[in-house]
KEKOLSE-738876 format. One line per 5 residues: number of its first residue (from 1); their letters; for each residue x, y, z of N, C-alpha, C. Coordinates in pm, 1 decimal, always signed. Layout:
# KEKOLSE-738876
NUM = a = X/Y/Z/X/Y/Z/X/Y/Z; ...
This chain:
# KEKOLSE-738876
1 = miedl = +9791.6/+8995.8/+9404.9/+9910.7/+9074.2/+9438.4/+10020.3/+9042.9/+9338.0; +10088.2/+9143.0/+9291.4/+10198.8/+9126.4/+9197.9/+10329.3/+9139.7/+9274.4; +10414.9/+9040.0/+9259.9/+10544.3/+9039.1/+9328.7/+10653.3/+9107.8/+9247.0; +10647.2/+9095.1/+9113.1/+10752.2/+9145.3/+9025.0/+10735.2/+9295.3/+9002.2; +10802.2/+9375.7/+9081.0/+10787.2/+9520.9/+9071.5/+10843.3/+9577.3/+8941.6
6 = sslrr = +10940.7/+9510.0/+8880.5/+10998.0/+9563.0/+8756.1/+10894.2/+9566.1/+8645.0; +10793.0/+9481.2/+8651.8/+10687.8/+9481.2/+8549.8/+10595.8/+9602.6/+8562.7; +10606.0/+9677.2/+8669.9/+10520.4/+9793.0/+8694.1/+10581.0/+9925.1/+8646.7; +10698.1/+9924.2/+8589.5/+10769.4/+10048.2/+8555.4/+10686.3/+10144.8/+8473.4; +10603.3/+10096.1/+8381.5/+10524.3/+10186.1/+8296.9/+10398.1/+10234.2/+8366.8
11 = qafiy = +10359.2/+10168.2/+8474.7/+10235.4/+10201.5/+8543.0/+10256.4/+10270.0/+8676.5; +10380.5/+10276.9/+8720.8/+10401.9/+10330.2/+8855.6/+10540.2/+10390.8/+8871.1; +10547.6/+10484.5/+8964.2/+10675.7/+10532.6/+9014.5/+10709.7/+10440.0/+9130.4; +10833.2/+10393.3/+9137.4/+10871.4/+10300.3/+9243.5/+10992.4/+10357.7/+9317.0; +10980.6/+10362.0/+9448.9/+11085.7/+10415.8/+9535.0/+11120.6/+10312.1/+9640.9
16 = qpaeg = +11243.0/+10316.5/+9689.1/+11284.8/+10230.2/+9799.1/+11337.7/+10319.3/+9911.4; +11248.5/+10356.4/+10005.2/+11288.2/+10449.4/+10111.3/+11379.2/+10387.5/+10216.2; +11375.0/+10255.7/+10227.4/+11458.6/+10184.4/+10324.5/+11469.4/+10039.8/+10279.1; +11571.3/+9972.5/+10324.9/+11589.3/+9832.0/+10290.6/+11465.5/+9752.3/+10330.9; +11410.3/+9677.4/+10235.3/+11295.0/+9592.5/+10263.6/+11160.0/+9660.1/+10244.4
21 = fyiia = +11158.8/+9785.9/+10198.1/+11033.4/+9858.6/+10178.2/+11031.1/+9923.9/+10040.5; +10913.6/+9924.7/+9978.3/+10893.1/+9992.8/+9851.2/+10772.3/+10084.1/+9861.3; +10780.6/+10197.1/+9792.9/+10666.0/+10285.4/+9773.7/+10631.8/+10278.1/+9626.4; +10504.1/+10251.8/+9596.8/+10455.5/+10236.3/+9460.1/+10345.6/+10340.5/+9438.9; +10363.2/+10429.9/+9341.2/+10266.7/+10537.6/+9315.1/+10218.2/+10528.8/+9171.8
26 = grtsn = +10086.5/+10528.1/+9152.2/+10027.5/+10519.5/+9018.7/+10054.7/+10643.1/+8935.4; +10057.8/+10624.2/+8803.3/+10083.0/+10734.5/+8709.9/+9953.5/+10794.9/+8654.9; +9850.2/+10712.6/+8632.1/+9723.0/+10758.2/+8574.1/+9608.3/+10698.0/+8654.5; +9484.7/+10738.2/+8622.2/+9370.4/+10680.4/+8692.7/+9359.5/+10530.5/+8666.4; +9389.3/+10485.8/+8544.4/+9389.3/+10341.5/+8515.7/+9494.6/+10270.7/+8600.0
31 = dnefi = +9612.9/+10330.5/+8606.8/+9721.5/+10272.0/+8686.4/+9685.6/+10270.4/+8834.6; +9622.5/+10378.4/+8882.7/+9581.1/+10383.9/+9023.1/+9489.4/+10267.3/+9057.0; +9392.7/+10243.6/+8970.6/+9299.2/+10134.0/+8995.1/+9372.1/+9999.7/+8994.6; +9459.5/+9980.2/+8897.6/+9535.6/+9856.1/+8888.0/+9621.1/+9835.1/+9013.2; +9689.7/+9939.6/+9056.7/+9776.1/+9930.3/+9174.3/+9693.7/+9901.2/+9300.1
36 = slkva = +9582.6/+9970.7/+9315.2/+9500.9/+9955.6/+9436.3/+9431.2/+9820.7/+9444.7; +9389.2/+9767.2/+9330.1/+9306.5/+9647.2/+9332.4/+9377.7/+9519.5/+9289.5; +9484.7/+9530.7/+9211.9/+9554.0/+9410.6/+9162.0/+9695.1/+9393.7/+9218.8; +9765.9/+9502.1/+9235.3/+9904.7/+9495.7/+9281.8/+9911.1/+9485.1/+9433.9; +9822.9/+9555.3/+9501.5/+9828.6/+9565.2/+9647.6/+9806.8/+9430.8/+9716.4
41 = apddl = +9889.8/+9405.3/+9814.7/+9869.1/+9292.0/+9905.6/+9780.6/+9342.9/+10019.7; +9703.7/+9255.6/+10083.4/+9611.0/+9301.4/+10187.9/+9676.3/+9383.8/+10298.8; +9801.5/+9353.9/+10333.2/+9867.5/+9424.9/+10442.5/+9947.7/+9546.8/+10398.8; +9954.9/+9573.2/+10267.4/+10020.7/+9695.6/+10222.1/+9944.8/+9815.5/+10277.4; +10016.5/+9922.2/+10307.1/+9948.9/+10046.0/+10346.0/+9918.7/+10125.1/+10219.9
46 = wfhvr = +9798.0/+10179.8/+10213.2/+9747.8/+10252.8/+10096.2/+9729.6/+10398.9/+10135.1; +9772.2/+10490.4/+10046.3/+9766.7/+10634.3/+10073.8/+9705.1/+10709.4/+9956.2; +9635.6/+10818.3/+9987.0/+9585.6/+10910.9/+9884.6/+9564.0/+11046.2/+9950.2; +9605.4/+11151.5/+9880.9/+9585.2/+11285.8/+9933.4/+9434.9/+11309.3/+9948.2; +9398.0/+11375.7/+10053.0/+9255.7/+11393.9/+10085.5/+9196.3/+11511.6/+10009.8
51 = gmpgs = +9085.5/+11486.1/+9939.1/+9007.0/+11593.5/+9879.8/+9056.9/+11651.6/+9749.2; +9152.8/+11587.7/+9682.5/+9198.3/+11637.1/+9552.9/+9255.3/+11522.0/+9470.9; +9264.5/+11539.6/+9339.4/+9317.0/+11432.6/+9254.1/+9463.2/+11402.5/+9286.4; +9498.2/+11274.4/+9272.7/+9635.9/+11234.0/+9295.7/+9654.6/+11084.9/+9279.5; +9777.3/+11042.9/+9291.1/+9812.2/+10901.7/+9278.0/+9766.9/+10820.5/+9397.5
56 = hvllr = +9735.2/+10695.2/+9370.0/+9718.4/+10597.3/+9477.0/+9858.9/+10547.3/+9507.1; +9893.8/+10540.2/+9634.1/+10030.1/+10505.9/+9674.8/+10025.8/+10388.4/+9771.8; +10114.6/+10291.6/+9749.2/+10127.7/+10176.7/+9838.9/+10261.9/+10183.1/+9909.4; +10263.9/+10140.9/+10034.6/+10388.4/+10117.1/+10108.0/+10392.6/+9968.0/+10134.8; +10487.1/+9901.2/+10070.5/+10497.2/+9756.3/+10079.9/+10622.0/+9716.2/+10157.3
61 = sicgv = +10602.5/+9624.6/+10252.3/+10714.7/+9565.4/+10324.6/+10742.8/+9429.3/+10263.2; +10865.0/+9409.6/+10214.8/+10899.6/+9278.4/+10160.0/+10979.3/+9196.8/+10260.8; +11002.1/+9255.1/+10377.7/+11080.8/+9186.4/+10479.8/+10994.0/+9138.3/+10596.4; +10863.4/+9160.4/+10587.2/+10773.1/+9114.2/+10692.3/+10771.3/+9200.4/+10817.0; +10837.5/+9315.5/+10812.0/+10844.3/+9405.5/+10925.9/+10746.9/+9521.2/+10902.4
66 = apdkt = +10675.8/+9560.6/+11005.1/+10584.3/+9674.8/+10993.7/+10665.2/+9803.7/+10979.8; +10619.9/+9896.0/+10894.9/+10693.2/+10022.8/+10879.5/+10681.1/+10108.8/+11004.3; +10785.6/+10185.5/+11030.3/+10780.5/+10278.3/+11143.6/+10712.8/+10408.5/+11100.9; +10697.8/+10498.8/+11195.2/+10629.1/+10626.1/+11171.1/+10698.0/+10706.1/+11060.2; +10829.8/+10704.5/+11057.2/+10903.9/+10780.1/+10955.9/+10874.1/+10728.4/+10815.7
71 = lieva = +10874.2/+10597.0/+10796.9/+10844.0/+10540.3/+10665.0/+10700.6/+10571.3/+10623.0; +10608.9/+10567.2/+10717.4/+10469.0/+10600.1/+10688.4/+10458.5/+10746.0/+10643.2; +10529.9/+10834.8/+10710.4/+10528.1/+10976.1/+10672.5/+10592.4/+10998.7/+10535.6; +10696.9/+10923.2/+10502.5/+10761.1/+10934.1/+10371.4/+10663.2/+10891.6/+10261.8; +10591.2/+10782.6/+10284.1/+10492.8/+10737.0/+10185.2/+10379.5/+10838.3/+10170.2
76 = aaaav = +10334.3/+10894.8/+10280.8/+10228.8/+10996.8/+10275.0/+10279.3/+11120.8/+10200.1; +10403.8/+11159.5/+10224.2/+10461.8/+11274.9/+10154.5/+10472.2/+11248.1/+10004.5; +10501.3/+11124.0/+9966.0/+10504.2/+11087.5/+9823.9/+10364.8/+11098.4/+9763.2; +10261.4/+11063.0/+9839.9/+10123.7/+11077.1/+9791.0/+10091.5/+11223.7/+9764.4; +10138.4/+11313.2/+9850.6/+10115.8/+11455.6/+9828.3/+10193.7/+11501.9/+9705.2
81 = whskg = +10317.0/+11457.3/+9692.7/+10400.3/+11496.1/+9578.2/+10333.4/+11457.0/+9446.5; +10271.1/+11340.6/+9442.4/+10205.3/+11290.5/+9321.1/+10057.6/+11329.1/+9319.2; +10028.8/+11453.9/+9355.2/+9890.4/+11502.2/+9358.0/+9886.3/+11649.1/+9319.5; +9765.1/+11702.4/+9313.6/+9746.9/+11845.1/+9287.1/+9794.1/+11930.4/+9405.4; +9821.2/+11867.8/+9519.9/+9867.7/+11939.8/+9637.5/+10017.6/+11955.5/+9645.7
86 = rnggv = +10087.7/+11919.2/+9540.7/+10234.2/+11921.1/+9539.8/+10292.8/+12055.5/+9581.0; +10230.6/+12164.8/+9539.2/+10286.3/+12297.2/+9566.7/+10229.8/+12360.5/+9692.9; +10152.0/+12285.1/+9768.4/+10095.2/+12337.7/+9892.4/+10188.5/+12312.3/+10009.1; +10143.6/+12347.5/+10123.2/+10220.4/+12322.1/+10245.7/+10179.3/+12188.9/+10304.8; +10149.4/+12190.0/+10432.3/+10107.0/+12068.1/+10501.3/+9972.0/+12024.7/+10444.6
91 = tsvsm = +9962.1/+11897.9/+10408.5/+9843.7/+11844.6/+10341.7/+9797.3/+11717.6/+10411.2; +9665.0/+11697.2/+10417.9/+9608.0/+11575.6/+10477.5/+9610.6/+11461.0/+10377.5; +9652.3/+11344.4/+10426.1/+9658.8/+11223.1/+10344.4/+9581.1/+11113.6/+10416.2; +9495.7/+11044.7/+10340.3/+9423.1/+10929.3/+10393.4/+9511.9/+10806.6/+10384.9; +9507.0/+10723.4/+10489.0/+9584.6/+10600.2/+10492.8/+9496.2/+10488.2/+10545.3
96 = tqarf = +9511.0/+10369.4/+10486.8/+9443.9/+10249.8/+10535.7/+9521.2/+10129.0/+10485.5; +9486.8/+10012.0/+10534.1/+9545.1/+9890.7/+10476.9/+9476.2/+9864.7/+10343.9; +9548.4/+9809.4/+10248.2/+9493.8/+9786.3/+10114.4/+9371.1/+9695.1/+10117.2; +9358.7/+9610.5/+10216.7/+9241.9/+9522.3/+10226.4/+9111.6/+9601.4/+10241.8; +9121.6/+9727.3/+10284.6/+9003.2/+9810.4/+10306.4/+8974.2/+9904.8/+10189.2
101 = vskps = +9036.2/+9879.2/+10073.8/+9013.9/+9958.1/+9953.0/+8930.1/+9875.0/+9857.1; +8821.7/+9932.2/+9807.9/+8735.0/+9862.4/+9713.5/+8685.5/+9958.6/+9607.2; +8632.3/+9902.1/+9501.0/+8580.3/+9983.8/+9390.4/+8428.3/+9976.7/+9390.6; +8361.3/+10091.8/+9397.1/+8215.7/+10091.2/+9385.8/+8175.5/+10052.4/+9243.1; +8075.7/+9967.5/+9228.0/+8035.4/+9924.3/+9094.5/+7985.3/+10043.5/+9013.3
106 = gspkg = +8027.5/+10047.0/+8887.6/+7986.8/+10153.0/+8797.3/+8060.8/+10284.5/+8812.8; +8156.6/+10291.9/+8902.6/+8229.9/+10417.6/+8923.6/+8339.0/+10433.5/+8817.7; +8383.2/+10557.6/+8793.4/+8488.7/+10581.5/+8693.7/+8621.3/+10516.8/+8734.3; +8708.3/+10499.3/+8634.2/+8840.9/+10442.1/+8658.6/+8914.2/+10522.6/+8765.8; +8978.7/+10451.6/+8856.2/+9057.8/+10516.2/+8960.0/+8979.4/+10557.2/+9082.8
111 = tvcik = +8846.1/+10541.7/+9080.2/+8764.1/+10576.8/+9195.8/+8753.8/+10456.7/+9288.2; +8782.6/+10476.8/+9415.3/+8773.5/+10369.0/+9513.3/+8705.4/+10419.7/+9639.5; +8660.3/+10326.0/+9721.1/+8608.3/+10355.4/+9855.1/+8705.9/+10296.6/+9954.7; +8722.9/+10365.6/+10066.9/+8811.8/+10312.1/+10169.7/+8739.5/+10307.4/+10303.6; +8783.0/+10213.2/+10385.9/+8733.0/+10199.7/+10522.7/+8852.2/+10207.3/+10617.0
116 = nekli = +8824.9/+10230.5/+10743.9/+8929.3/+10234.5/+10847.8/+9038.0/+10337.1/+10815.9; +8996.0/+10452.5/+10768.2/+9087.7/+10558.6/+10728.7/+9151.4/+10626.8/+10849.7; +9279.9/+10655.3/+10835.9/+9351.3/+10739.5/+10931.8/+9406.0/+10857.2/+10852.4; +9411.8/+10973.4/+10915.9/+9465.7/+11091.6/+10848.5/+9606.0/+11122.3/+10899.1; +9691.3/+11159.0/+10804.7/+9828.1/+11199.4/+10835.1/+9847.6/+11335.2/+10768.5
121 = kvrpa = +9911.4/+11427.6/+10835.7/+9941.2/+11558.5/+10776.8/+10090.7/+11568.6/+10753.7; +10127.4/+11590.0/+10625.7/+10268.5/+11596.3/+10587.3/+10289.2/+11702.0/+10479.2; +10414.9/+11737.1/+10457.9/+10453.4/+11823.3/+10346.5/+10492.7/+11734.5/+10228.2; +10475.6/+11782.9/+10104.2/+10513.1/+11701.1/+9988.6/+10663.0/+11676.2/+9982.8; +10699.4/+11555.1/+9947.4/+10839.2/+11517.4/+9928.5/+10842.2/+11386.9/+9852.3
126 = vlpei = +10952.5/+11361.9/+9786.2/+10964.1/+11237.7/+9712.1/+11111.2/+11195.6/+9708.3; +11132.5/+11066.9/+9697.8/+11267.2/+11010.6/+9686.8/+11302.1/+10989.1/+9540.9; +11429.0/+10973.1/+9508.1/+11463.1/+10937.8/+9370.1/+11410.6/+10798.5/+9338.9; +11362.7/+10780.4/+9215.2/+11315.1/+10648.1/+9174.9/+11432.0/+10551.0/+9174.8; +11401.1/+10425.5/+9206.5/+11506.9/+10325.0/+9205.3/+11525.7/+10272.2/+9064.7
131 = nmrta = +11645.5/+10226.0/+9036.7/+11677.2/+10161.2/+8910.2/+11647.2/+10013.1/+8929.5; +11541.8/+9963.2/+8864.8/+11498.6/+9825.0/+8888.3/+11604.9/+9724.6/+8845.2; +11685.0/+9756.6/+8744.5/+11791.6/+9663.0/+8703.4/+11891.5/+9644.6/+8816.8; +11934.5/+9756.5/+8875.8/+12030.3/+9750.2/+8985.5/+11966.8/+9683.2/+9106.9; +11842.1/+9713.9/+9135.7/+11773.6/+9657.9/+9251.0/+11759.4/+9506.8/+9240.8
136 = egdkk = +11751.0/+9456.2/+9117.0/+11734.1/+9312.8/+9098.7/+11865.2/+9243.0/+9065.6; +11975.3/+9316.0/+9067.7/+12105.4/+9255.0/+9043.8/+12139.0/+9237.5/+8897.1; +12060.3/+9292.8/+8805.8/+12083.6/+9281.9/+8661.8/+12158.5/+9405.5/+8615.1; +12287.5/+9398.5/+8599.0/+12368.6/+9515.8/+8566.4/+12409.1/+9515.3/+8419.9; +12310.9/+9513.9/+8331.6/+12337.8/+9511.7/+8187.7/+12397.7/+9642.0/+8142.9
């Protein structure tokens, strides 16, 4: 698990939907794999739009509090926004804990298998990206 989110700027879109929570969305298939398998903590929630290409998205709690339904829906909506389903209406998103995401051996970059999947239906939406300098108190 990677704690320093500022180091992910080139590999991910990072949003802060609420105090103590971050949404991390991969930019490419390489980034998706890195985020899903190296950045994710076991208890992070993992999202991906169902049945079409898109970013792997994490919802991370840094305050030790479980996200509520609204935060889960915001993260799922970000997964739709960062997918081929961006211009659609209500879209199905797969969600699981990151501990249930694995890579099948020999599969292409960004391909993963998930267990304990739950489906959420949301419309695409996204928050403005956070400024990591401001978020970390570095006001250069």
